[in-house]
PyMOL Python script that loads the backbone (N, CA, C, O; Angstrom):
from pymol import cmd

cmd.read_pdbstr("""\
ATOM      1  N   MET A   1      15.126 -42.533  43.416  1.00  0.00           N
ATOM      2  CA  MET A   1      13.950 -42.005  44.077  1.00  0.00           C
ATOM      3  C   MET A   1      13.248 -43.141  44.811  1.00  0.00           C
ATOM      4  O   MET A   1      13.094 -44.237  44.272  1.00  0.00           O
ATOM      5  N   THR A   2      12.829 -42.875  46.033  1.00  0.00           N
ATOM      6  CA  THR A   2      12.150 -43.852  46.862  1.00  0.00           C
ATOM      7  C   THR A   2      10.654 -43.599  46.825  1.00  0.00           C
ATOM      8  O   THR A   2      10.194 -42.467  46.974  1.00  0.00           O
ATOM      9  N   LYS A   3       9.905 -44.672  46.624  1.00  0.00           N
ATOM     10  CA  LYS A   3       8.448 -44.540  46.649  1.00  0.00           C
ATOM     11  C   LYS A   3       7.974 -44.623  48.092  1.00  0.00           C
ATOM     12  O   LYS A   3       8.407 -45.487  48.854  1.00  0.00           O
ATOM     13  N   THR A   4       7.091 -43.725  48.449  1.00  0.00           N
ATOM     14  CA  THR A   4       6.514 -43.740  49.793  1.00  0.00           C
ATOM     15  C   THR A   4       5.006 -43.634  49.688  1.00  0.00           C
ATOM     16  O   THR A   4       4.463 -43.100  48.720  1.00  0.00           O
ATOM     17  N   HIS A   5       4.352 -44.151  50.697  1.00  0.00           N
ATOM     18  CA  HIS A   5       2.899 -44.076  50.760  1.00  0.00           C
ATOM     19  C   HIS A   5       2.529 -42.782  51.480  1.00  0.00           C
ATOM     20  O   HIS A   5       2.912 -42.563  52.629  1.00  0.00           O
ATOM     21  N   VAL A   6       1.786 -41.943  50.794  1.00  0.00           N
ATOM     22  CA  VAL A   6       1.379 -40.661  51.366  1.00  0.00           C
ATOM     23  C   VAL A   6      -0.107 -40.723  51.681  1.00  0.00           C
ATOM     24  O   VAL A   6      -0.922 -41.003  50.802  1.00  0.00           O
ATOM     25  N   GLU A   7      -0.456 -40.465  52.926  1.00  0.00           N
ATOM     26  CA  GLU A   7      -1.858 -40.389  53.314  1.00  0.00           C
ATOM     27  C   GLU A   7      -2.252 -38.927  53.373  1.00  0.00           C
ATOM     28  O   GLU A   7      -1.646 -38.127  54.086  1.00  0.00           O
ATOM     29  N   TYR A   8      -3.270 -38.600  52.617  1.00  0.00           N
ATOM     30  CA  TYR A   8      -3.747 -37.230  52.616  1.00  0.00           C
ATOM     31  C   TYR A   8      -4.699 -37.033  53.789  1.00  0.00           C
ATOM     32  O   TYR A   8      -5.528 -37.899  54.069  1.00  0.00           O
ATOM     33  N   PRO A   9      -4.584 -35.905  54.472  1.00  0.00           N
ATOM     34  CA  PRO A   9      -5.425 -35.691  55.650  1.00  0.00           C
ATOM     35  C   PRO A   9      -6.892 -35.516  55.280  1.00  0.00           C
ATOM     36  O   PRO A   9      -7.233 -34.871  54.289  1.00  0.00           O
ATOM     37  N   THR A  10      -7.733 -36.100  56.091  1.00  0.00           N
ATOM     38  CA  THR A  10      -9.170 -35.917  55.952  1.00  0.00           C
ATOM     39  C   THR A  10      -9.668 -35.197  57.192  1.00  0.00           C
ATOM     40  O   THR A  10      -8.972 -35.137  58.206  1.00  0.00           O
ATOM     41  N   ASP A  11     -10.852 -34.662  57.111  1.00  0.00           N
ATOM     42  CA  ASP A  11     -11.406 -33.933  58.254  1.00  0.00           C
ATOM     43  C   ASP A  11     -11.531 -34.826  59.480  1.00  0.00           C
ATOM     44  O   ASP A  11     -11.165 -34.426  60.585  1.00  0.00           O
ATOM     45  N   ILE A  12     -12.052 -36.045  59.283  1.00  0.00           N
ATOM     46  CA  ILE A  12     -12.232 -36.914  60.444  1.00  0.00           C
ATOM     47  C   ILE A  12     -10.894 -37.431  60.959  1.00  0.00           C
ATOM     48  O   ILE A  12     -10.751 -37.687  62.154  1.00  0.00           O
ATOM     49  N   GLY A  13      -9.921 -37.586  60.078  1.00  0.00           N
ATOM     50  CA  GLY A  13      -8.582 -38.005  60.514  1.00  0.00           C
ATOM     51  C   GLY A  13      -7.895 -36.919  61.317  1.00  0.00           C
ATOM     52  O   GLY A  13      -7.258 -37.195  62.334  1.00  0.00           O
ATOM     53  N   LEU A  14      -8.025 -35.687  60.860  1.00  0.00           N
ATOM     54  CA  LEU A  14      -7.448 -34.558  61.596  1.00  0.00           C
ATOM     55  C   LEU A  14      -8.128 -34.372  62.945  1.00  0.00           C
ATOM     56  O   LEU A  14      -7.478 -34.049  63.940  1.00  0.00           O
ATOM     57  N   LEU A  15      -9.445 -34.577  62.972  1.00  0.00           N
ATOM     58  CA  LEU A  15     -10.175 -34.489  64.235  1.00  0.00           C
ATOM     59  C   LEU A  15      -9.668 -35.547  65.212  1.00  0.00           C
ATOM     60  O   LEU A  15      -9.475 -35.265  66.395  1.00  0.00           O
ATOM     61  N   PHE A  16      -9.450 -36.779  64.709  1.00  0.00           N
ATOM     62  CA  PHE A  16      -8.929 -37.831  65.578  1.00  0.00           C
ATOM     63  C   PHE A  16      -7.548 -37.456  66.118  1.00  0.00           C
ATOM     64  O   PHE A  16      -7.288 -37.619  67.310  1.00  0.00           O
ATOM     65  N   ASP A  17      -6.661 -36.955  65.257  1.00  0.00           N
ATOM     66  CA  ASP A  17      -5.319 -36.567  65.702  1.00  0.00           C
ATOM     67  C   ASP A  17      -5.378 -35.495  66.782  1.00  0.00           C
ATOM     68  O   ASP A  17      -4.637 -35.550  67.763  1.00  0.00           O
ATOM     69  N   ALA A  18      -6.265 -34.517  66.597  1.00  0.00           N
ATOM     70  CA  ALA A  18      -6.389 -33.436  67.581  1.00  0.00           C
ATOM     71  C   ALA A  18      -6.915 -33.955  68.915  1.00  0.00           C
ATOM     72  O   ALA A  18      -6.395 -33.596  69.971  1.00  0.00           O
ATOM     73  N   ILE A  19      -7.937 -34.792  68.871  1.00  0.00           N
ATOM     74  CA  ILE A  19      -8.517 -35.325  70.104  1.00  0.00           C
ATOM     75  C   ILE A  19      -7.518 -36.226  70.824  1.00  0.00           C
ATOM     76  O   ILE A  19      -7.382 -36.167  72.046  1.00  0.00           O
ATOM     77  N   ARG A  20      -6.821 -37.060  70.050  1.00  0.00           N
ATOM     78  CA  ARG A  20      -5.821 -37.959  70.642  1.00  0.00           C
ATOM     79  C   ARG A  20      -4.750 -37.148  71.365  1.00  0.00           C
ATOM     80  O   ARG A  20      -4.369 -37.482  72.487  1.00  0.00           O
ATOM     81  N   LYS A  21      -4.267 -36.087  70.730  1.00  0.00           N
ATOM     82  CA  LYS A  21      -3.223 -35.273  71.341  1.00  0.00           C
ATOM     83  C   LYS A  21      -3.734 -34.560  72.593  1.00  0.00           C
ATOM     84  O   LYS A  21      -3.007 -34.440  73.579  1.00  0.00           O
ATOM     85  N   ILE A  22      -4.969 -34.093  72.558  1.00  0.00           N
ATOM     86  CA  ILE A  22      -5.551 -33.446  73.738  1.00  0.00           C
ATOM     87  C   ILE A  22      -5.632 -34.433  74.896  1.00  0.00           C
ATOM     88  O   ILE A  22      -5.323 -34.088  76.036  1.00  0.00           O
ATOM     89  N   ILE A  23      -6.045 -35.653  74.602  1.00  0.00           N
ATOM     90  CA  ILE A  23      -6.147 -36.677  75.654  1.00  0.00           C
ATOM     91  C   ILE A  23      -4.776 -36.995  76.227  1.00  0.00           C
ATOM     92  O   ILE A  23      -4.623 -37.092  77.445  1.00  0.00           O
ATOM     93  N   VAL A  24      -3.771 -37.161  75.362  1.00  0.00           N
ATOM     94  CA  VAL A  24      -2.413 -37.482  75.826  1.00  0.00           C
ATOM     95  C   VAL A  24      -1.847 -36.353  76.687  1.00  0.00           C
ATOM     96  O   VAL A  24      -1.278 -36.607  77.748  1.00  0.00           O
ATOM     97  N   LEU A  25      -1.999 -35.124  76.236  1.00  0.00           N
ATOM     98  CA  LEU A  25      -1.473 -33.992  77.001  1.00  0.00           C
ATOM     99  C   LEU A  25      -2.202 -33.819  78.331  1.00  0.00           C
ATOM    100  O   LEU A  25      -1.579 -33.489  79.341  1.00  0.00           O
ATOM    101  N   THR A  26      -3.496 -34.037  78.337  1.00  0.00           N
ATOM    102  CA  THR A  26      -4.257 -33.953  79.583  1.00  0.00           C
ATOM    103  C   THR A  26      -3.818 -35.035  80.555  1.00  0.00           C
ATOM    104  O   THR A  26      -3.695 -34.782  81.753  1.00  0.00           O
ATOM    105  N   ALA A  27      -3.581 -36.237  80.049  1.00  0.00           N
ATOM    106  CA  ALA A  27      -3.115 -37.332  80.908  1.00  0.00           C
ATOM    107  C   ALA A  27      -1.744 -37.007  81.502  1.00  0.00           C
ATOM    108  O   ALA A  27      -1.486 -37.296  82.671  1.00  0.00           O
ATOM    109  N   ARG A  28      -0.871 -36.410  80.699  1.00  0.00           N
ATOM    110  CA  ARG A  28       0.457 -36.018  81.219  1.00  0.00           C
ATOM    111  C   ARG A  28       0.339 -34.987  82.334  1.00  0.00           C
ATOM    112  O   ARG A  28       1.036 -35.075  83.344  1.00  0.00           O
ATOM    113  N   LEU A  29      -0.540 -34.016  82.149  1.00  0.00           N
ATOM    114  CA  LEU A  29      -0.738 -33.005  83.191  1.00  0.00           C
ATOM    115  C   LEU A  29      -1.272 -33.628  84.473  1.00  0.00           C
ATOM    116  O   LEU A  29      -0.855 -33.261  85.572  1.00  0.00           O
ATOM    117  N   HIS A  30      -2.185 -34.560  84.327  1.00  0.00           N
ATOM    118  CA  HIS A  30      -2.732 -35.221  85.510  1.00  0.00           C
ATOM    119  C   HIS A  30      -1.661 -36.048  86.213  1.00  0.00           C
ATOM    120  O   HIS A  30      -1.636 -36.106  87.442  1.00  0.00           O
ATOM    121  N   ASP A  31      -0.778 -36.688  85.450  1.00  0.00           N
ATOM    122  CA  ASP A  31       0.335 -37.435  86.066  1.00  0.00           C
ATOM    123  C   ASP A  31       1.306 -36.483  86.758  1.00  0.00           C
ATOM    124  O   ASP A  31       1.790 -36.763  87.855  1.00  0.00           O
ATOM    125  N   GLU A  32       1.579 -35.380  86.118  1.00  0.00           N
ATOM    126  CA  GLU A  32       2.535 -34.424  86.657  1.00  0.00           C
ATOM    127  C   GLU A  32       2.062 -33.831  87.986  1.00  0.00           C
ATOM    128  O   GLU A  32       2.869 -33.585  88.882  1.00  0.00           O
ATOM    129  N   TYR A  33       0.766 -33.605  88.106  1.00  0.00           N
ATOM    130  CA  TYR A  33       0.222 -33.007  89.315  1.00  0.00           C
ATOM    131  C   TYR A  33      -0.436 -34.028  90.241  1.00  0.00           C
ATOM    132  O   TYR A  33      -1.183 -33.660  91.148  1.00  0.00           O
ATOM    133  N   ASP A  34      -0.159 -35.299  90.013  1.00  0.00           N
ATOM    134  CA  ASP A  34      -0.651 -36.395  90.851  1.00  0.00           C
ATOM    135  C   ASP A  34      -2.172 -36.376  91.041  1.00  0.00           C
ATOM    136  O   ASP A  34      -2.670 -36.553  92.153  1.00  0.00           O
ATOM    137  N   LEU A  35      -2.877 -36.165  89.975  1.00  0.00           N
ATOM    138  CA  LEU A  35      -4.334 -36.220  90.007  1.00  0.00           C
ATOM    139  C   LEU A  35      -4.759 -37.590  89.495  1.00  0.00           C
ATOM    140  O   LEU A  35      -4.313 -38.018  88.431  1.00  0.00           O
ATOM    141  N   SER A  36      -5.601 -38.272  90.228  1.00  0.00           N
ATOM    142  CA  SER A  36      -5.930 -39.653  89.868  1.00  0.00           C
ATOM    143  C   SER A  36      -7.271 -39.799  89.150  1.00  0.00           C
ATOM    144  O   SER A  36      -7.690 -40.920  88.860  1.00  0.00           O
ATOM    145  N   GLU A  37      -7.940 -38.709  88.864  1.00  0.00           N
ATOM    146  CA  GLU A  37      -9.262 -38.815  88.261  1.00  0.00           C
ATOM    147  C   GLU A  37      -9.233 -39.224  86.790  1.00  0.00           C
ATOM    148  O   GLU A  37     -10.273 -39.574  86.231  1.00  0.00           O
ATOM    149  N   TRP A  38      -8.072 -39.186  86.159  1.00  0.00           N
ATOM    150  CA  TRP A  38      -8.012 -39.370  84.712  1.00  0.00           C
ATOM    151  C   TRP A  38      -7.132 -40.561  84.367  1.00  0.00           C
ATOM    152  O   TRP A  38      -6.061 -40.391  83.785  1.00  0.00           O
ATOM    153  N   ARG A  39      -7.572 -41.763  84.718  1.00  0.00           N
ATOM    154  CA  ARG A  39      -6.749 -42.941  84.505  1.00  0.00           C
ATOM    155  C   ARG A  39      -7.051 -43.670  83.210  1.00  0.00           C
ATOM    156  O   ARG A  39      -6.243 -44.496  82.784  1.00  0.00           O
ATOM    157  N   GLN A  40      -8.155 -43.408  82.577  1.00  0.00           N
ATOM    158  CA  GLN A  40      -8.584 -44.205  81.430  1.00  0.00           C
ATOM    159  C   GLN A  40      -8.287 -43.541  80.093  1.00  0.00           C
ATOM    160  O   GLN A  40      -9.052 -43.704  79.143  1.00  0.00           O
ATOM    161  N   HIS A  41      -7.202 -42.805  80.002  1.00  0.00           N
ATOM    162  CA  HIS A  41      -6.941 -42.088  78.766  1.00  0.00           C
ATOM    163  C   HIS A  41      -6.660 -43.029  77.589  1.00  0.00           C
ATOM    164  O   HIS A  41      -7.066 -42.733  76.465  1.00  0.00           O
ATOM    165  N   GLN A  42      -5.986 -44.139  77.817  1.00  0.00           N
ATOM    166  CA  GLN A  42      -5.719 -45.078  76.717  1.00  0.00           C
ATOM    167  C   GLN A  42      -7.011 -45.722  76.218  1.00  0.00           C
ATOM    168  O   GLN A  42      -7.185 -45.921  75.016  1.00  0.00           O
ATOM    169  N   PHE A  43      -7.902 -46.044  77.128  1.00  0.00           N
ATOM    170  CA  PHE A  43      -9.201 -46.591  76.749  1.00  0.00           C
ATOM    171  C   PHE A  43     -10.000 -45.580  75.928  1.00  0.00           C
ATOM    172  O   PHE A  43     -10.641 -45.940  74.941  1.00  0.00           O
ATOM    173  N   ASN A  44      -9.957 -44.312  76.342  1.00  0.00           N
ATOM    174  CA  ASN A  44     -10.676 -43.269  75.609  1.00  0.00           C
ATOM    175  C   ASN A  44     -10.153 -43.123  74.184  1.00  0.00           C
ATOM    176  O   ASN A  44     -10.937 -42.948  73.252  1.00  0.00           O
ATOM    177  N   ILE A  45      -8.844 -43.192  74.011  1.00  0.00           N
ATOM    178  CA  ILE A  45      -8.255 -43.110  72.676  1.00  0.00           C
ATOM    179  C   ILE A  45      -8.697 -44.294  71.826  1.00  0.00           C
ATOM    180  O   ILE A  45      -9.015 -44.123  70.649  1.00  0.00           O
ATOM    181  N   LYS A  46      -8.722 -45.493  72.407  1.00  0.00           N
ATOM    182  CA  LYS A  46      -9.155 -46.682  71.662  1.00  0.00           C
ATOM    183  C   LYS A  46     -10.610 -46.554  71.222  1.00  0.00           C
ATOM    184  O   LYS A  46     -10.954 -46.933  70.102  1.00  0.00           O
ATOM    185  N   GLN A  47     -11.463 -46.025  72.091  1.00  0.00           N
ATOM    186  CA  GLN A  47     -12.878 -45.870  71.754  1.00  0.00           C
ATOM    187  C   GLN A  47     -13.069 -44.880  70.600  1.00  0.00           C
ATOM    188  O   GLN A  47     -13.866 -45.119  69.693  1.00  0.00           O
ATOM    189  N   ILE A  48     -12.345 -43.788  70.644  1.00  0.00           N
ATOM    190  CA  ILE A  48     -12.471 -42.787  69.584  1.00  0.00           C
ATOM    191  C   ILE A  48     -11.910 -43.333  68.271  1.00  0.00           C
ATOM    192  O   ILE A  48     -12.470 -43.079  67.205  1.00  0.00           O
ATOM    193  N   LYS A  49     -10.813 -44.076  68.345  1.00  0.00           N
ATOM    194  CA  LYS A  49     -10.249 -44.667  67.135  1.00  0.00           C
ATOM    195  C   LYS A  49     -11.211 -45.703  66.543  1.00  0.00           C
ATOM    196  O   LYS A  49     -11.348 -45.788  65.323  1.00  0.00           O
ATOM    197  N   ARG A  50     -11.864 -46.478  67.380  1.00  0.00           N
ATOM    198  CA  ARG A  50     -12.846 -47.448  66.899  1.00  0.00           C
ATOM    199  C   ARG A  50     -13.987 -46.733  66.179  1.00  0.00           C
ATOM    200  O   ARG A  50     -14.449 -47.186  65.132  1.00  0.00           O
ATOM    201  N   SER A  51     -14.428 -45.638  66.735  1.00  0.00           N
ATOM    202  CA  SER A  51     -15.485 -44.861  66.104  1.00  0.00           C
ATOM    203  C   SER A  51     -15.011 -44.279  64.764  1.00  0.00           C
ATOM    204  O   SER A  51     -15.772 -44.251  63.796  1.00  0.00           O
ATOM    205  N   LEU A  52     -13.767 -43.820  64.711  1.00  0.00           N
ATOM    206  CA  LEU A  52     -13.196 -43.313  63.462  1.00  0.00           C
ATOM    207  C   LEU A  52     -13.188 -44.401  62.400  1.00  0.00           C
ATOM    208  O   LEU A  52     -13.597 -44.156  61.265  1.00  0.00           O
ATOM    209  N   ARG A  53     -12.730 -45.599  62.747  1.00  0.00           N
ATOM    210  CA  ARG A  53     -12.652 -46.701  61.793  1.00  0.00           C
ATOM    211  C   ARG A  53     -14.046 -47.110  61.298  1.00  0.00           C
ATOM    212  O   ARG A  53     -14.219 -47.405  60.116  1.00  0.00           O
ATOM    213  N   GLN A  54     -15.021 -47.128  62.182  1.00  0.00           N
ATOM    214  CA  GLN A  54     -16.388 -47.457  61.770  1.00  0.00           C
ATOM    215  C   GLN A  54     -16.921 -46.431  60.790  1.00  0.00           C
ATOM    216  O   GLN A  54     -17.591 -46.784  59.820  1.00  0.00           O
ATOM    217  N   THR A  55     -16.633 -45.173  61.034  1.00  0.00           N
ATOM    218  CA  THR A  55     -17.067 -44.113  60.129  1.00  0.00           C
ATOM    219  C   THR A  55     -16.396 -44.258  58.769  1.00  0.00           C
ATOM    220  O   THR A  55     -17.050 -44.116  57.736  1.00  0.00           O
ATOM    221  N   GLN A  56     -15.097 -44.538  58.764  1.00  0.00           N
ATOM    222  CA  GLN A  56     -14.377 -44.719  57.504  1.00  0.00           C
ATOM    223  C   GLN A  56     -14.922 -45.911  56.719  1.00  0.00           C
ATOM    224  O   GLN A  56     -15.082 -45.837  55.501  1.00  0.00           O
ATOM    225  N   LEU A  57     -15.204 -47.003  57.417  1.00  0.00           N
ATOM    226  CA  LEU A  57     -15.717 -48.190  56.739  1.00  0.00           C
ATOM    227  C   LEU A  57     -17.110 -47.961  56.163  1.00  0.00           C
ATOM    228  O   LEU A  57     -17.410 -48.418  55.060  1.00  0.00           O
ATOM    229  N   LYS A  58     -17.957 -47.258  56.903  1.00  0.00           N
ATOM    230  CA  LYS A  58     -19.301 -46.974  56.400  1.00  0.00           C
ATOM    231  C   LYS A  58     -19.234 -46.138  55.125  1.00  0.00           C
ATOM    232  O   LYS A  58     -20.006 -46.354  54.191  1.00  0.00           O
ATOM    233  N   LYS A  59     -18.321 -45.199  55.092  1.00  0.00           N
ATOM    234  CA  LYS A  59     -18.186 -44.366  53.902  1.00  0.00           C
ATOM    235  C   LYS A  59     -17.652 -45.182  52.721  1.00  0.00           C
ATOM    236  O   LYS A  59     -18.112 -45.022  51.591  1.00  0.00           O
ATOM    237  N   ARG A  60     -16.703 -46.036  52.984  1.00  0.00           N
ATOM    238  CA  ARG A  60     -16.068 -46.817  51.926  1.00  0.00           C
ATOM    239  C   ARG A  60     -16.996 -47.890  51.357  1.00  0.00           C
ATOM    240  O   ARG A  60     -16.963 -48.164  50.158  1.00  0.00           O
ATOM    241  N   HIS A  61     -17.817 -48.495  52.206  1.00  0.00           N
ATOM    242  CA  HIS A  61     -18.620 -49.644  51.789  1.00  0.00           C
ATOM    243  C   HIS A  61     -20.095 -49.326  51.593  1.00  0.00           C
ATOM    244  O   HIS A  61     -20.926 -50.235  51.600  1.00  0.00           O
ATOM    245  N   GLN A  62     -20.427 -48.078  51.422  1.00  0.00           N
ATOM    246  CA  GLN A  62     -21.815 -47.702  51.213  1.00  0.00           C
ATOM    247  C   GLN A  62     -22.233 -48.089  49.802  1.00  0.00           C
ATOM    248  O   GLN A  62     -21.690 -47.572  48.826  1.00  0.00           O
ATOM    249  N   ARG A  63     -23.200 -49.000  49.693  1.00  0.00           N
ATOM    250  CA  ARG A  63     -23.628 -49.496  48.384  1.00  0.00           C
ATOM    251  C   ARG A  63     -25.094 -49.170  48.133  1.00  0.00           C
ATOM    252  O   ARG A  63     -25.952 -50.052  48.164  1.00  0.00           O
ATOM    253  N   SER A  64     -25.361 -47.944  47.893  1.00  0.00           N
ATOM    254  CA  SER A  64     -26.725 -47.539  47.593  1.00  0.00           C
ATOM    255  C   SER A  64     -26.735 -46.904  46.209  1.00  0.00           C
ATOM    256  O   SER A  64     -25.856 -46.113  45.869  1.00  0.00           O
ATOM    257  N   SER A  65     -27.735 -47.259  45.423  1.00  0.00           N
ATOM    258  CA  SER A  65     -27.829 -46.675  44.086  1.00  0.00           C
ATOM    259  C   SER A  65     -28.345 -45.234  44.162  1.00  0.00           C
ATOM    260  O   SER A  65     -28.074 -44.428  43.272  1.00  0.00           O
ATOM    261  N   ASP A  66     -29.069 -44.923  45.197  1.00  0.00           N
ATOM    262  CA  ASP A  66     -29.602 -43.576  45.378  1.00  0.00           C
ATOM    263  C   ASP A  66     -28.565 -42.723  46.114  1.00  0.00           C
ATOM    264  O   ASP A  66     -28.255 -42.979  47.277  1.00  0.00           O
ATOM    265  N   GLU A  67     -28.044 -41.728  45.441  1.00  0.00           N
ATOM    266  CA  GLU A  67     -26.992 -40.877  46.003  1.00  0.00           C
ATOM    267  C   GLU A  67     -27.465 -40.127  47.253  1.00  0.00           C
ATOM    268  O   GLU A  67     -26.679 -39.901  48.172  1.00  0.00           O
ATOM    269  N   ARG A  68     -28.728 -39.748  47.289  1.00  0.00           N
ATOM    270  CA  ARG A  68     -29.257 -39.018  48.448  1.00  0.00           C
ATOM    271  C   ARG A  68     -29.243 -39.892  49.698  1.00  0.00           C
ATOM    272  O   ARG A  68     -28.853 -39.436  50.773  1.00  0.00           O
ATOM    273  N   ILE A  69     -29.665 -41.143  49.559  1.00  0.00           N
ATOM    274  CA  ILE A  69     -29.666 -42.075  50.696  1.00  0.00           C
ATOM    275  C   ILE A  69     -28.238 -42.362  51.132  1.00  0.00           C
ATOM    276  O   ILE A  69     -27.949 -42.439  52.326  1.00  0.00           O
ATOM    277  N   LYS A  70     -27.358 -42.518  50.173  1.00  0.00           N
ATOM    278  CA  LYS A  70     -25.946 -42.768  50.476  1.00  0.00           C
ATOM    279  C   LYS A  70     -25.367 -41.622  51.303  1.00  0.00           C
ATOM    280  O   LYS A  70     -24.686 -41.863  52.300  1.00  0.00           O
ATOM    281  N   GLN A  71     -25.631 -40.383  50.902  1.00  0.00           N
ATOM    282  CA  GLN A  71     -25.121 -39.228  51.629  1.00  0.00           C
ATOM    283  C   GLN A  71     -25.732 -39.121  53.023  1.00  0.00           C
ATOM    284  O   GLN A  71     -25.059 -38.677  53.954  1.00  0.00           O
ATOM    285  N   GLN A  72     -26.994 -39.519  53.184  1.00  0.00           N
ATOM    286  CA  GLN A  72     -27.625 -39.504  54.506  1.00  0.00           C
ATOM    287  C   GLN A  72     -26.939 -40.487  55.443  1.00  0.00           C
ATOM    288  O   GLN A  72     -26.696 -40.167  56.607  1.00  0.00           O
ATOM    289  N   HIS A  73     -26.622 -41.692  54.945  1.00  0.00           N
ATOM    290  CA  HIS A  73     -25.949 -42.697  55.773  1.00  0.00           C
ATOM    291  C   HIS A  73     -24.539 -42.244  56.159  1.00  0.00           C
ATOM    292  O   HIS A  73     -24.115 -42.408  57.303  1.00  0.00           O
ATOM    293  N   ILE A  74     -23.832 -41.682  55.205  1.00  0.00           N
ATOM    294  CA  ILE A  74     -22.483 -41.191  55.481  1.00  0.00           C
ATOM    295  C   ILE A  74     -22.550 -40.029  56.477  1.00  0.00           C
ATOM    296  O   ILE A  74     -21.737 -39.953  57.398  1.00  0.00           O
ATOM    297  N   GLY A  75     -23.510 -39.133  56.292  1.00  0.00           N
ATOM    298  CA  GLY A  75     -23.681 -38.011  57.220  1.00  0.00           C
ATOM    299  C   GLY A  75     -24.010 -38.481  58.628  1.00  0.00           C
ATOM    300  O   GLY A  75     -23.508 -37.925  59.606  1.00  0.00           O
ATOM    301  N   ALA A  76     -24.857 -39.510  58.735  1.00  0.00           N
ATOM    302  CA  ALA A  76     -25.202 -40.050  60.058  1.00  0.00           C
ATOM    303  C   ALA A  76     -23.979 -40.666  60.726  1.00  0.00           C
ATOM    304  O   ALA A  76     -23.791 -40.518  61.933  1.00  0.00           O
ATOM    305  N   ALA A  77     -23.148 -41.354  59.950  1.00  0.00           N
ATOM    306  CA  ALA A  77     -21.923 -41.946  60.512  1.00  0.00           C
ATOM    307  C   ALA A  77     -20.985 -40.859  61.012  1.00  0.00           C
ATOM    308  O   ALA A  77     -20.375 -41.009  62.071  1.00  0.00           O
ATOM    309  N   HIS A  78     -20.862 -39.773  60.271  1.00  0.00           N
ATOM    310  CA  HIS A  78     -20.010 -38.668  60.705  1.00  0.00           C
ATOM    311  C   HIS A  78     -20.577 -37.982  61.950  1.00  0.00           C
ATOM    312  O   HIS A  78     -19.822 -37.579  62.835  1.00  0.00           O
ATOM    313  N   GLN A  79     -21.890 -37.852  62.020  1.00  0.00           N
ATOM    314  CA  GLN A  79     -22.510 -37.255  63.208  1.00  0.00           C
ATOM    315  C   GLN A  79     -22.243 -38.104  64.446  1.00  0.00           C
ATOM    316  O   GLN A  79     -21.956 -37.572  65.518  1.00  0.00           O
ATOM    317  N   ASP A  80     -22.336 -39.423  64.299  1.00  0.00           N
ATOM    318  CA  ASP A  80     -22.046 -40.313  65.416  1.00  0.00           C
ATOM    319  C   ASP A  80     -20.603 -40.150  65.875  1.00  0.00           C
ATOM    320  O   ASP A  80     -20.325 -40.118  67.074  1.00  0.00           O
ATOM    321  N   TYR A  81     -19.688 -40.047  64.915  1.00  0.00           N
ATOM    322  CA  TYR A  81     -18.271 -39.884  65.247  1.00  0.00           C
ATOM    323  C   TYR A  81     -18.037 -38.565  65.977  1.00  0.00           C
ATOM    324  O   TYR A  81     -17.312 -38.521  66.971  1.00  0.00           O
ATOM    325  N   LEU A  82     -18.651 -37.491  65.484  1.00  0.00           N
ATOM    326  CA  LEU A  82     -18.485 -36.200  66.131  1.00  0.00           C
ATOM    327  C   LEU A  82     -19.084 -36.195  67.537  1.00  0.00           C
ATOM    328  O   LEU A  82     -18.533 -35.582  68.452  1.00  0.00           O
ATOM    329  N   TYR A  83     -20.211 -36.879  67.700  1.00  0.00           N
ATOM    330  CA  TYR A  83     -20.834 -36.956  69.016  1.00  0.00           C
ATOM    331  C   TYR A  83     -19.923 -37.688  70.005  1.00  0.00           C
ATOM    332  O   TYR A  83     -19.774 -37.270  71.153  1.00  0.00           O
ATOM    333  N   GLN A  84     -19.319 -38.780  69.547  1.00  0.00           N
ATOM    334  CA  GLN A  84     -18.424 -39.553  70.419  1.00  0.00           C
ATOM    335  C   GLN A  84     -17.173 -38.752  70.768  1.00  0.00           C
ATOM    336  O   GLN A  84     -16.651 -38.852  71.878  1.00  0.00           O
ATOM    337  N   SER A  85     -16.698 -37.956  69.806  1.00  0.00           N
ATOM    338  CA  SER A  85     -15.468 -37.183  70.024  1.00  0.00           C
ATOM    339  C   SER A  85     -15.745 -36.098  71.009  1.00  0.00           C
ATOM    340  O   SER A  85     -14.849 -35.323  71.343  1.00  0.00           O
TER     341      SER A  85
END
""", "prot")
cmd.dss("prot")
cmd.show_as("cartoon", "prot")
cmd.util.cbc("prot")
cmd.orient("prot")
């Protein structure tokens, strides 16, 4: 038996995958029809991924003894990520 690392999907991870795929498919359509308005698709993916990583780090490294404050900070990080997406 081979051991493998399994990553379980999270809501923000699934959102990133969906947005990334939408951007890639839109860029392909623009290339196919010779439309030049959509050249920054790779930059857009990098920006969204950066926002995803910041949200994940804020959730992982939240060190508040008050659970209510901790949840507010995590919620704010998720709101920022959703706004950027």
